[in-house]
TORTI-752543 format. One record per residue: residue in one letter; x, y, z of N, C-alpha, C, O in turn. Coordinates in steps of 0.05 Angstrom, whole numbers, plus 5000, padded with zeros to 4 digits. Example, Ala and Ser with C-alpha at 12.3 -4.5 7.8 and 13.67 -1.06 7.14 Angstrom:
a526448865156524649105156526449345156528549345169;s525749555142527349795143525850015157526850235161;
end
This chain:
m536946364857534446494859533046524832530646504829;l534746574810533646604784532546344773530646344757;r533646114781532645854773530445764792530745574807;f528245914791526145864810524845594807523745484827;w525045474783523845214780525244994795524244774798;r527645054806529044864823528744924852529844784869;n527345144858526945224886525245014900523044954891;p526144904922524644694936521844784944519944624943;e521545034953518945124961517045144937514745084939;f518145244914516545254890515844974880513544934872;v517744794881517144514872515044394890513344244880;r515044444915513044334934510244434926508344274926;h510044684920507444794912506544684885504144624881;v508444654866507744544840506644254843504644184831;r507944094859507043814863504343804877502743634872;a503843994895501343994910499044104893496744004894;e499544314878497444454863496944354835494644344826;l499144274822498844194794498843894791500243784774;r497143754806496743474801495343444774493543594768;p496143244757495143234729492143244727491043394711;a490743084743487843074740486643354747484843444733;r487643474768486543734776487143944755485444104748;a489643954745490444154726488844124700487944324688;m488543884690487143834665484143904668482944014649;t482943834690480143894695479744194694477844294682;l481544344708481244634708481544754681480144944673;l483444644665483944744638481444694620480644864605;v480344454622477944394606475644574613474244674595;v475244624639473144804648473545084637471745224628;a476145184638476745444629476245474599475145674590;l477045264583476545274555473545274548472645404530;f472045124564469145114560467945384566466145474551;v468845524588467845794594468645984572467046164564;c471045964561471846134539470046094514469346284500;a469345844509467545784486464845914491463746034472;l463845904515461246034521461446334518459546464508;i463646454526464046734523464146814494462947014486;w465646654477465746714449462946704436462246874420;l461446494443458746474432457046714440455346814425;s457346804465455747034474456547284459454847444451;c459147324454460147554439459147544410458247744399;w459247304398458247274371455247334369454347464351;s453847224389450947274390450247564393448347664381;f451847704409451347994413451748144388450148314380;e453948084373454548224348452448164327451648344312;q451547914326449447844307446847984313445348064296;s446248014339443848154348444048444339442048564330;e446348564343446748844334446348874304445049064295;l447448684289447148694260444248664252443248804234;e442848474264440048424257438348664264436548734249;r438948794287437349024295437849254276435949404268;a440349294267440949504247439549444221438549634208;r439449194212437949134187435049194190433749294171;n433849124212430949174216430449474216428449564205;r432249634229431849924229432150034201430650214193;a434049924186434450024158432049964141431250134125;q430849734144428449664129426049824138424349904122;q425849874164423550014175423550304169421550414161;f425950444172426050734168427150804141426751034131;n428550614128429550664101431250914100430951084082;r433050944119434751174120437651104115438550874120;a439151294103441951244096443751184120445451004118;p443451314143445151254166444950964175446950834181;w442450854174442150574183443350384162444450174169;a443050454137444350284116447350294118448650084114;a448450524125451350544128452250384153454350264153;r450650384174451350234198451249934192452949784202;v449249844176449149564169451649484153452749274158;q452449654134454849594119457349584136459049404133;l457449774156459749774174459849524191462049404195;l457549444202457449204219458148954203459348764213;e457248944178457848704161460848694156462048474154;q462148924153465048924147466748874172468748734171;t465848974195467548954219466348764240467348754262;g464248624233462948444252464748234264464848194288;s466348114247468147904256470248024275470847904296;q471448254267473448374284472348464311473648434331;n469848574310468648664335468048424353468348444378;t467348204341466747964358469347874372469247824396;w471547864357474047784370475047984390476247914410;l474648244384475448454403473948434429475048454451;l471248394426469648374450470348114466470448124491;f470947904452471747654465474447694479474747604502;f476347824466478947884478478548044503479847984524;q476948254502476648424525475448274549476248314572;w473648094544472447944566474447744578474747744602;i475747584561477447384573480047514585481047404605;f480947734573483347864585482647984612484247974630;a480348114613479548234639479148014660480048054683;l478047794653477647574672480347464681480747404705;q482147424662484847314669486347514686487747434706;a486247774679487747974695486647994723488148004743;g483947994726482748004752483447754769484047774792;l483247524756483847274770486747254779487247174802;l488647334762491447304768492147504791493447414811;t491347754789492147944809490747884836492047894857;l488247824835486747774860487647514873488047504897;w488047304857488847044869491747054879492346924899;s493447194865496147224874496247364901497747274919;l494647564904494547704930493347534952494447514974;f491147404946489747234966491546994974491746934997;a492646854954494246624960496746694977497346554996;c498046904970500446984985499647095013501147065032;a497347225015496447325041495747095060495647145084;q495146865049494546635066496946455071496746265087;s499246515058501446335059502546275087502446045096;v503546475100504746435127502546365147502946195164;a500246495145498046445164497146145161496546025182;a497046045137496245765133498345575145497645375157;e500845645142502945475154502845475184503245275197;r502245705195501945725224499545565233499545435254;d497345575217494945425224495445125224494444975240;r497045035204497744745202500044665220500844435222;k501144875235503444835253505944725239507444565250;t506244805214508644725199510544955194512644915181;w509845195203511545425197514245405210516245475198;d514345305235516945275248518845085234521245115234;f517644875222519244685207520544825182522844775175;q518944995169520045135145522245325153524145355139;r521845465175523845665184526445535192528545665191;t526445285200528845155208530245005186532344875191;t529145015162530544875139532945045130533445265140;s534444935112536845065102536245285081538045415071;l533645305074532845515055533445795066532845845089;t534545965050535046245058532346395056530546305042;p532146625070529646785068529046855039526746865031;s531146915023530646984995529446754979527646784963;e530446514984529346274971526446214980524746144963;m525946255005523146225015521346425002519046364995;l522346674999520746884987520046814958517646834950;v522046744942521546674914519646434912517846434895;g520146234928518545994926515646044933513845934919;k515146204953512346264960511046454941508646424935;l512546654932511346854914510446734888508346804877;l512046544877511346414852509846154855508446064837;g510146034879508945774883506045784893504445614885;e505445974909502745984920500546014899498645864899;p500846194879498846224858499646064833498746144811;v501145854835502245714811499945604794500245584770;l497745524806495545414790494345624772493645564749;t494145874781493146084765495146154742494346204720;y497746154749499746204728499545984706499746044683;f499245734714499045514695496645554677496845524652;l494345634688491945674673492345894653491545874629;l493546114661493846344643495846294621495546394599;v497946144627499946064607498645894585499145924562;c496945714594495545534575493545694557493145634534;l492345904569490446064554491746294538490346434523;l494346334542495646564529495546554499494946764487;p495946324485495646324456492846404447492646554427;l490846304460488046384453487646684457486446814440;t488646794479488347074485489847244464488747444454;a492247154456493747304437492347304409492247504396;i491447064401490047044375487547224375487047364355;a486047214397483647384398484247674397482847834384;g486447764411487148044410488148134383487348344373;l489747964369490648034342488348044322488248224306;l486547854324484247854306482348084312480848184295;g482448184337480748404345481948674340480748884345;g484348684328485548934321487549044342488449274339;i488148894362490148984382492948934372493548704363;s494649134373497349104363498948924382498248884405;i501148814371502848634387504048794410504448694432;g504749044405505949214426504049264449504849234473;h501549334443499549374464498949114479498649114503;l498848894464498248644477500548554495500048464518;s503048594487505348524503505448704528505948604550;g504948954524504949144547502849074567503349084591;a500449004558498248934576498948684592498448674616;c500148484579500848234593503048294614502948184636;l505048454606507148534625506048684648506948654671;l504148854643502849014665501348834684501648864709;v499948644674498448454692500448284708500048244732;l502548184695504448024709505848184731506248094753;g506748434724508048604744506148664767506948664791;g503548724761501648784783501148544800500948574825;a501048304788500648064804503048014823502647934846;m505548054813507848014829507948214853508548134875;f507348464847507348664868505248614889505748624913;l502748544880500648474899501348224915500648204938;g502748034902503547794916505547864939505347754961;l507348054933509248144954507748274977508348225001;c505748434970504148564991502648355008502448385032;g501648144995500247935009502147785028501447715050;l504547725018506547585035507247755060507547645082;l507648015056508248185078505948195098506348185122;l503548215088501148215105501047955121500447965145;s501447735108501347475121503447445142503047315163;t505847565137508047545157507547715181508247635204;l506347945177505948135200503448065217503348155240;l501547915205499147855221499747635241500847425234;e499147685266499647495287497647275287498247045295;t495147335279493047135281493346915261494546945240;r492346675268492346455250489846435234489546265216;s487946615239485446615225485846705196487046915191;r484846545178485046615149483146835142483546975122;g481046865158479047075152480347355154479747525137;m482047395174483347655176485247705153485447935143;g486647495144488347525121486847595096487747765081;m484547465092482947525068481847805069481747945049;l480947895093479948165096482048375090481648565076;g484448325101486748505096487448505066488048715055;a487448275054488148255025486148395008486848534989;l483548365015481448505000481748805002481248954983;t482448895026482849185030485149285013484949495000;v487349135013489749214997488949224967489849404953;y487449024958486649004930485049244921485549364900;f483049314938481349544930482849804932482349994916;l484649834951486250074953488050104928488350314917;a489349884920491149884897489549944871490350114855;a487249804868485649854844484350124844484050244823;g483750224868482350484870484150724863483050944858;t486850684863488550914856488151004827489151214819;v486750844811486250924783484651184782484851334763;g483151244804481651484805483251734807482251954805;l485851704813487651934815488752034789490452214788;a487951914767489051984741488452274733490052394718;d486252384743485552664737486152854760485253084760;s487652764780488252924803490953064800492253044779;a491853194821494553324821496753124824499153194822;f496152874829498052654831497352434810496752214818;p497452504784496552314764498252064764497351844757;g500852094771502651854770501851654791502551414787;a500551734813499751544833497751334822497551114832;a496351414800494451224788495950984775494650784770;a498551014770500050794758500450564778501250344769;f499750594803499850374822497850164814498149924819;s495650244802493550064795494049944767494450094748;p493949674764494149554737491949654718492249634694;l489749744730487549834713488250074696487150114674;s490150244705490850484691491850414663491250554644;g493450214661494550134635492649954619492449974595;i491049784634489249604620486849744609485949674587;l485849944623483450084614483850224587481950284573;r486350284581486850414555486250224532485750314509;l486149964537485249774516482249774513481149694492;y480849864534477949854534476750134528474650154515;r478050344539477050614536479350794526480250964540;p480150754501482550894492482051194489483951354489;n479551284488478951574484478151714510477251944509;e478351574532477551694558479651904565482051864563;s478752144574480452374579482652314599484952404596;a482052154620483952104641486351964631488551984643;f486051804609488351644600489451744573491351624563;l488351964563489552084540492152234547494052254532;r492152344572494452484582496152284599495152174618;p498652254591500352064606501052164634500852414638;p501851994652502652084679505352224677506752214657;t506052364699508452514699510252444723509252354744;l512852474720514752444741516552684740518152724722;f516352854761517653114761516853284737518553424726;g514353254728513353404706513953284679512953384659;l515553074678516252934652514252714647513752544664;s513052704623511052504616512452234612514552214599;l511152034622512051754619509751584611507451644618;p510151364596508051174590506951044616508451024636;w504450964616503250844640504750584647505250534671;l505550434627506950184633509550234647510250104666;a511150424636513750484647513550584676515050494693;l511650764682511450864709510350654728511250644751;s508550494719507450274736509750084744509950024768;l511350004725513549814731515549954749516649824767;l516050204745518050354762517050364791518550314809;l514450434795513350454822513350174835514050154859;w512549974820512349704832515149604840515449474860;m517149664823519849574830520949714854522249594871;t520649974855521750124878520350064904521650014924;f517750054904516249984928516649694934516749614958;g516849524913517349244918520049194931520349004946;f521949364925524549334938524349354968525549194982;w522749554978522449585007520949345019521549255041;i518949245004517449015014519248765015519248615035;v520848724995522748494994524748525018525348325031;l525648765023527548805045526248735072527448605088;m523748815075522348735100521948435102522348325124;l521248305080520748015081523347865086523447685103;v525547935072528047795076529047835105530247645116;r528548065117529448105145527847935165528847875186;n525347875158523547765179522347495174521047385192;l522647385150521247135144522046905164520346745171;k524546885172525446665189525646745218526746595234;r524546975226524647055253522146965268520046915256;d522346935294520046895311518247145309519247365305;y515647105314513847325310514547555329514347785322;d515247495354515947705373518447855366518848075376;e520147745348522547875341522348025314524248145305;i519948025303519648155277519848455280518448575296;r521448575263521648865261522048925231524148865220;p520049035218520149055188522649175178523749085158;l523649395190526049535181527849605204526949635227;s530449635199532149745219531550045222530050155207;r532750165242532150445247533050625224531550795215;w535450585214536350745191534850685166534250865150;q534150435162532450365139529750495140528650585120;a528550515165526050645168526250945161524451055148;v528451075170528851355163529051385132527951565121;g530551205120530751205091528151165076527551285056;c526550985087523950925075522051165077520651235058;a522151305100520551545104521351755084519651895072;a523951795080524951985061524151915033523552085016;f524251655026523451555000520551614994519851704972;l518851575013515951635009515451925004513852004987;n516952095019516652385014517652454986516352614972;f519852344978521052394952519052314930518752454910;v517752084933515851984913513452174911512552234889;m512552274933510252464933510952714917509352804900;y513252824921514053064906514552994876513953164859;a515552754871516052674843513452644828513352714804;l511352544840508852484827507052734826505052734811;f507752944841506053174842506153324815508253354803;n503853424807503653584782501653804786499253764784;p502554054793500754264799499054354775497054504779;a499754274751498254354728495554214726493754294711;r495254004742492753854742491453874770492753934789;g488853834770487453834796486454114803484254134815;g487854324796486854594801486854684830486554514848;g487154934835486955044862489354994880489155024904;w491654924868493954864885495755114887496155264868;n496755154912498755354917500755234936500555014945;s502855394943504955294960503855214988504655014999;k501955374998500855315025499255055024499454905044;a497755005003496254755001498154514999497654305012;l500354534984502254314982503554265009503854035017;v504254475024505454435050503554305069504354125084;g501054385069499054265086498553965080498353805098;l498553905054498153625047500553455056500153235067;m502953555052505353405060505653375090506753175100;l504553565105504553545134502753305143503553145160;g500453285131498653065137499852795129499652605144;v501152785105502352545096504652465115504952225122;n506252655124508452595141507552515169508852365183;g505252615178504152515203503552215202504252075220;a502352125180501751845177504351685174504651465185;i506351795159508851655155510351615181511451405187;l510451835197511851815223510551615242511951465256;f507951605242506551415259507151125251507750955268;v506951065225507550795215510450725220511050495227;m512250925216515050875221515550805251517050625257;g514150945268514350885297513450605303514750465319;l511250515290510350235294512450035284512949825296;a513750105261515649915249518249905265519849715260;t518850095282521350095296521150045326523050095341;l518849945335518549885364520449655371520849465356;s521749685394523649485403522149255418520149295430;t523249015415522148795430522948825460525048945465;p521448715478522148745507524948645513526348775529;e525748425502528348315508530648495499532448555514;r530448595475532448775464532549045480534649155485;l530149135487530049385502531249355529532549545539;r530949125542532149085568535249085566536649195583;v536148945545539048935541540149215536542249295548;w538749375519539649645514539649815539541549965544;w537549785555537349945580539649875599540750055612;q540249625600542449545618545149655607546849745623;e545549635581548049735570548250035572550450145577;r546050175569546050465571546650545600548050745605;a545550395619546150465647549150425653550250565670;a550450235639553250195642554950375625557450365625;g553650545609555150735592556050615565557750725552;g554850385558555750255533553850285510554350175489;a551750445512549850475491548750765491548750895512;t547950865468546951135465543951125459542850905454;v542651355458539851365452539351295422537251195415;f541451345406541151265377542250985374544350935362;s540650795383541350515382539050365368536750445368;e539850145355537849975341535849855361533549795352;d536549825386534849695405533649885426532349795445;g534150145423533250335443530350425438528950305422;l529550635451526950755447526750885420528750975410;p524450895408524250995380524151295377524351395355;w523851445399523451735396525751875382525252065367;p528351805386530451955372530251925341530852105326;w529351685333529151635305526751775292526851845269;l524651805308522451965298523352255294522552385275;a524952355312525952635309527752655284527452845269;v529452455279531152465255529352455230529952605211;s527352295230525552275207524052535203523652625180;a523252665225521752915222523653135210522753285193;v526153145219528053335208528553285178528653465162;t528753025171529152955143526653035126526953135104;a524252985138521853055124521653355119520753445098;y522453515139522353805136524353895115523754075099;a526753775115528753845094527653785066528053945048;l526353555063525153485037522753665031522253725007;l521353765051519153945047520254205035519054315016;v522354315046523554555036524654505007524254664989;w525954275003526854204976524554184956524754284934;g522354054965520154014946518854284940518054334917;a518554464960517454724954519154884934518155024917;l521854864938523654994919523654864892523955004871;a523354604891523354464866520954544848521254554824;w518654594861516254684846515854984848513655074843;d518055134854517755424857516955554830515755764830;h517755424808517055544782514055534777512955704762;a512655334788509755314785508155424808506055544805;l509255374833507955464857510055634873511655514887;p510055894870512056054885512055984914510056004928;a514455914924514755834952514356074970515456294965;e512756034992512256245011513956195036513555985049;t515656375043517356335067515656305092516356145110;k513456455094511756445117510556165120510356065143;s509756035098508555765099510655565109509955385124;l513155595100515255405108515955445138516455255152;e515855695147516355745175514155625193514755505214;m511655665185509455545200509555235199508855105218;a510455125176510654835173512554715193512154495203;a514754865200516654765220515254725247515554515260;g513754925255512354905281510154695280509854545300;q508754675258506554475256507754185256506554005268;l509954155242511253885242512253815269512253575277;l513154015284514153965312511853875329512153695346;v509453995326507153915342506353625335505753465353;l506353565309505653285301507653095312506952875322;l510253165312512252995323511852935353512152715362;v511153145368510753105397508452915402508752735419;f506152955389503852785395504352495384503452305397;i505552475361506152205350508152055368507851815373;t510152205378512052075396510651975422511251765432;r508752135432507252055455505751795450505851605466;d504451775427502851535421504651295416503951075424;v506851335402508651115396509951005422510250765425;l510751185439511851095465509750945482510450765497;f507251025480505150875494504950595483504650405498;l505250555457505150295445507650135453507549895457;q509950275456512350135465511950045494512849825501;w510650195511510050115538508149875538508449695554;c506249875520504349645518505849385512505149175521;k508049405495509549165489510949045513511648815513;l511449215533512749115557510848995578511748875597;t508349015573506348905591505848615584506948505565;r504148485600503448205595500948165578499847945576;m500148375565497748355547498448185523500648185512;s496448025516496747885490496048075467494148235470;r497548055446497248235423497348525432495348675429;p499548615444499648875456499349105436498149315443;i500349075412500249295393497349335384496349565383;l495949125379493149145371491449275393489849455388;k491849185417490349295439491149585445489449755451;g493749645442494649915445493350105425492550325431;l493250015400491950175379488950215385487850435380;l487650005396484850035403484550245426482650395426;y486350235445486250435467486650715456485350905465;l488450745436488851015424486351105409485551335411;c485050915395482550985381480451075401478951265396;l480250935424478351005445478951275456477151435461;y481551335460482351595471481551825452480352025460;y482051795426481452005407478352025403477352245398;a477051795404474051805402472851955426471052115423;t473951905449472952045473473552345471471752505478;t475852415462476552695459474652825439473853055443;g474052685417472252795397469452845408468153045403;v468452655424465852685437465852925456463953085456;l467952945472468153175491468253435476467053635484;a469753445454469953695439467253765427466453995426;a465653565418463053615408461153725429459553905425;l461353605454459653695476460353985484458554155487;f462954045487463654315493463154505470462654745474;g463254405446462754575423459854665421459254855407;r458054525435455254615434454954875448453255035442;e456654925468456555185483457955405466456755615463;s460355345456461655535438463755385422464955185431;e464155475397466155335380468955355392470555175388;r469455575406472155615417472755405438474955305440;a470655345455471155145476471654865464473354725474;g470254795443470754545430473554525418474854315420;l474454745405477154745394479254735416481354605412;q478754855439480754845461481054555471483354475478;v478954405472479154125480480953975460482553815468;l480554025434482153895414485053975416486853815412;y485554235421488254335424489654205447492054145446;l488254155469489454045493490253755490492353675501;f488753595475489153305476489753185449490352945448;t489653335427490253225401492053415385492353645393;p493253315363494953495346493353655326494453735306;v490853715332489153865313490354145308490154255287;g491654255329492754515327494854535305495354745294;a496154305299498154305278496954345250498154455232;a494454245248493054265222491654525218491354615196;n490754645240489154895238489755085261488055135278;p492255185263492855365284491455635280491555755259;q490055735301488655985300490456205308490356305331;g492256295291494056505298496256545277496256395257;e498056725283500256775265502856795281502756875304;g505056715269507556725283507456545308506956305305;l507856665331507756515356505156575372504856485395;r503456735360500956815374498756615369496956655352;y498856395384496756195383495156195409496056315428;p492856075409491256055434492955915456494655745450;a492355985481493855875503493555575505495355435512;a491155465497490655175498492555035479493154795484;f493455165458495255045439497954975453498954755450;y499055165468501555125482501154935506502954775512;i498954955519498454775542498254485532499254305546;g497054445509496854175498499554065492500053825497;i501354225480504054135474505554065500506953865502;a505154235521506554185546505453925559507053775570;l502853885557501753635568502853385553503553185566;a503053405527504153185511507053125518507852895521;v508653345522511453305530511653185558513253005562;g509853275576509853155603509052865602510252695617;l507152795585506452505582508652345570509052115578;i510152455552512452315541514452255562515452025564;a515052445579516952405601515852195621517352025630;a513252205626512052005645512151725633512651535647;i511551695607511651435594514451325594514851085599;i516451495588519251405588519951305616521351105620;a519051455637519651375665518251115671519450945685;a515751075661514350825666515750595652515850375663;i516750645628518150435613520750355629521350125632;g522150565638524550505653524050355679525550175686;a521850425693521150295718520549995713521349825728;r518949945691518249675685520649505677520949275685;v522449625660524849485652526649425675527749205678;t527049625693528749585716527649375735529149215745;r525049375738523749175756524248895744524748705759;t523948865718524348605706527248515708527848285714;l529148705704531948635707532648545735534248365739;r531548685754532048605782530848335788532148175802;a528448275778527248015782528947795770529347575781;v530047845746531747645733534347605749535247385752;a535447835758537947815774537447655800539147495808;a535147705813534547565838534147275833534847105850;g532947205810532446925803535046775798535346535804;d537046925787539646795782541146745808543346645808;
end
C-alpha cells in the first residue's frame, strides 16, 4: 500500500491522465498564467508607487514621502508576496476542489461506463483500490502542483514567508485534499445513481460545508474551524485577524492550527477509510457503512470530539443547560444517521428472522432490526453527556436538574428516531426502487404536513399548535413545557402514539418477512 506508484489502479490513472502531450500542454498553460499573474502583481505595485510619488509631489507632506521611501525599499518583496498569495491560493483551491470532485465521480463514472463490476472482481484488495483511486483520480492536479512547487517556494521565500510557514501551508493543503478526496470517494460509493450531476452537487455541498467551518474560529467550538484548510492558510494572508491570533483548543489546551487540522482529518479519515474498505467491493444492495458495534463506537467518538472541541471561555452566554441542550440536538442527528447506516438488507433480515424464530439469534444481532443498537447508542450518549458536564464543571457548574431532564428528553428523541428508522427499514423490504430516498421523502412530507397543521391550529391558540407538535413530532424533547414529570398531556400521548407505531411497524416488518419466507418455501 505504501508503494502506491506500483498500485495497478494508480498506474492506470497515470497512463490515462498523464499522457505526455496533455501534461506538457497543461504545464505550459499554467506557467503562462503564472507569468500573467506576476506581471499583474508587478503592475499593481508600480501603480501604488507611482500614486504615492504623485501624492508626495502634490501635497509635499512627510507621510507621503515616507510611504514612497517604504514602497521603494519593499516594492520587490511586496510584488513577490502578492504573487505568492495569488498562485498559492489558486493551487490550494484547485487541489482541494478537484480532489473532491474527481473522487466523488470515481465510482459513479465506473458504474456509468459499466466497468465497476470488472474492477470489483479483480484481485485488488479494497485497500489497494482505495489508495489507487484516492491518489490516481486527481493525479493530473498533483502533477501540476509538483511542477509549480519550486516556483511557489521561491516566490514565498522572496516574499518574506519563512520556510516553516511555507512547509506547514503545503502540508495543510495536502492533508485537506486527501481528506476531501476520502469524503468524495465515500459519497461516490454511497450514491446509487449513475448521474454525475448528483455526485458533483453532493461534492460541492461537502466542499462548502468543510470550508465554511472556518467561521467557527470565534465560536465556543473554535477547534471545529480546523476542519477547514482555510483556517491555517488564511494566517498567511491575514496574520493579524483576531480569529486566528488565538489558537484552537482541545480540552482547553491550545494547539497550532496545523496540528489540530491534521489530527481531526486523521481521526475522521480513519472512520471514512473503515467505511470504504468494508464496502468498496460489495454490491450496492449489500452496502452497510459500519457494523453495529462500529456504529455505536462512531457515535461515541463524535460525542467525545464535541466535548473535546468545546471551549466555554469563547462565544459567551454558555451554561450547563445550554451545553446539554446543544448536545441533545447533536445526538438526535447522530442517532438518526446511525440508524440509516445500520439498516439491514432484506436478505440478511429474513435470515435473522428465521434464525430468531428457531431460537438461534438474539435482538442484538448484526443482521437484526436496528432499534436495540439505537438504544445502546442513546445510553452511551447520555453517559458521555454526564461525563462532559462533569469534565467542564470547573467552567460551567453542572446542574443535576438539567441532567435529569436530559435523560427524559433523550428518551423522547430515541422513541421518535426509532419510529422513523424502522419506517425506513420497512421501506427497504418493499418493492420500491431507491427505498431509502423515497422513505426520506415520505418522512419530509410527514413533518411538513405536521408543521402546516401546527401553524393552522396555532392561529387559534399557541397551545393548540404546540399540542399538534407534541403529538406527532419530538418537539417536546427540545422544549418541554413543565418541570419534573408535569408535562402537558399531549406530550405523553405523543410518546404513546410513537411507541404504538413502533410496535405496528415491527409487526408489519415481521408479516412481510414471514410472507416472503413462506413464498420462498412454497417455491422450493
